[in-house]
N, C-alpha and C positions, 0 to 999 in steps of 0.2 A: 605495753598495750593496754587500751583502756576498756570499759565494758561493750560500748557501742562498735570498736574494732574487733574484739572477740566474738559477739555476737553476727558481725556481719561474715566473718569467716566459719563460724558453725553454720549459718545458713548458705554459704556459697557450698560449702561441703554437702550440703544435705540438698543442694538444686534448686533451691528457693526462698523463702520468708519461710522464721520459724511460726508456727501458732501461737499467740498471743504474745509476739515479740515486743509490742510496745509496753507492755506489763514488765518483762525482764528489762527494759531500757530506762523505765521510771524506776525501777528498784520496787515494783510490785506495790507503789503506795498512792495509783492513782484513785481517788478516791469517785471520780465517775463512772467507773467500770462496774460499777455495780459485784461486787466481789461477793459470794453466797458462801460462806464460810462456815455458816452454822449446821453443825451435826455431820462435817465432812471429816471424819476420821474413820481413817483407814483401820481395817484390824489388821493384828498381826499375820495372820493367813492371808490377805490382801496383799500386802508388803512381802510376804515371802513369794505370793504368787508373781508379782512385777518382778523381785528379783531374779525368779526361775526365767521369765519372759526376757528380762534385759540380758540374761547370761547366755541365752539363748541365741541373741542379736550380736552380742560381743563377749564369746566364750573365753574360757581362760586358756590361755596356749603357755607359749614362753612370756608373756606377760600375765598380769592379774587379770580376771574377766569382769563384767558387769556386778555379779554377787559382792565379789571383793570391794567395791568403790559403794557397795550399800544402796544402790539403785533405786530399790523399792521406798527405801525411805527419802529419797529424794524425790521421786515422782510424788509422791504424798505431799512434801511440802510446797514445791511447785503448783501442784494442782489444786491444792486447798488457799495457798497465800496470794498467787499469782493469776491462777486461770479466772476469767469470769463465770457468772452461772453457768451460761449454756454451754461452754469448755468442759466446765466441771462435769455436769451431766452427761455429756457425750463421752467423756473419760471414762465415768465410773459406767455406764452402761456399757461401753466398749470391753471391758473388762470381762463383762458376761457374754458377750457375743464372740471375744476368742476363745474363751472356754466353749460354747455350744459350737464355733467351726471344727474346734479340736475333735469334739463329740462326732461331730456330722462325718468328717474325713477319715479320724482314725477311728472312730468308735468306741473313743473313751476320751475323757478331759485330759485337759494341758499337764498335769503335773503327773498324771498314770503313763502319760505317752514316753516313749522312747527319744531319745535326742535326736536320732535320725526324725521320726514323726515330727516333733516340735519344730524341728530345722523347717521341714515340707513345709510344713503349715504355715510358717512365717513368710515364707517364700511365697506362696500364693496368697498370703493378708498383704504381702507389700506390693505385689505386681497388681490387685485391686485395687489398693489406695491409690497407687499410680495413675491408674485408668480414671479412676473418681476424678481425681485431683487435677487431671489433664483436661476432665471438660467440665468441672462444677462451674458454677458462674458465682460471683463475689458473695451472694446473697446465700447460697447455700451452706449448710453447716460441714464443718471439716469431716474428715475421716478419722476416727477415732486410732487406727492402728498408726496412721504418721504421728500423731501425736504421743504415742509409746515409742514409737522408733526417734525419733527428736529428742526426748527426754531422756532417754538413755545414750544417746551419742552426747547430747551436751553434757549431762550428769558426768558420764565416766570420762570426760576427758577432762573437765574441770576439775574431779576429783582428785586425791593425794595420789592412787594407785595409778589412774589414768593418766596424770601430767609427770608424775616422776618413774613411771616404768614403764610405760608404753610411748611416751615422747621424751625427750631431753630436757632434761630442766636445769636450771641455774638459777638457785633461789635469791642471789645477789647478781644480776651479770657485771662485768668491768666494765673498762672503756668501751664505746662504739665499736665495731669493726664492721665494716659496710661490705667487705668480700669474705667469706668463708668458703674454703673450699667444701663441696659437699660429694661425697663418693653414693653412688647408687645401692641403695640397701640401708644407708643411714637414716635414722630415727627423724621426723620432724622436731622442730623445738617446740617447747611447751610455753618458751619465756621471748 
């Protein structure tokens, strides 16, 4: 599977196109996108915050969670290296908005909230972003929570723990077998 096919699969999983997908397809090297990387370094606290948000989206169960995949570092790299300046600004402001939404809904910031409060907050934000996305015009800015959720899913399922523990993975596949039995409950293939 090449990068375009992988991106298309993730986009279908998310029910639409990925934000900044043209940058992912070009390997984050498109000079015409005005990538604004100057001073875009997240603090260790920011990365820890994103790890916790990601781990609320994909928690550890019998498989590793998003925090185990170091999702905060992944988000930082993609936002810094691949997002255009407008989307970078939306993402960074969105981190603050998510924290403020937690304060408004739960009376405390995200990291101070219980796992159940975090989950309920992210469910509400996901509903908000779906409603926004359904009615937005092509020129409207992206919703910050959609960016966070997309990066969490993409980063997790392309990480070593996500690809090898949550999905079935064969590092070097053998011969092509066009018809392999699938039993309900089997993991999807990562390769």
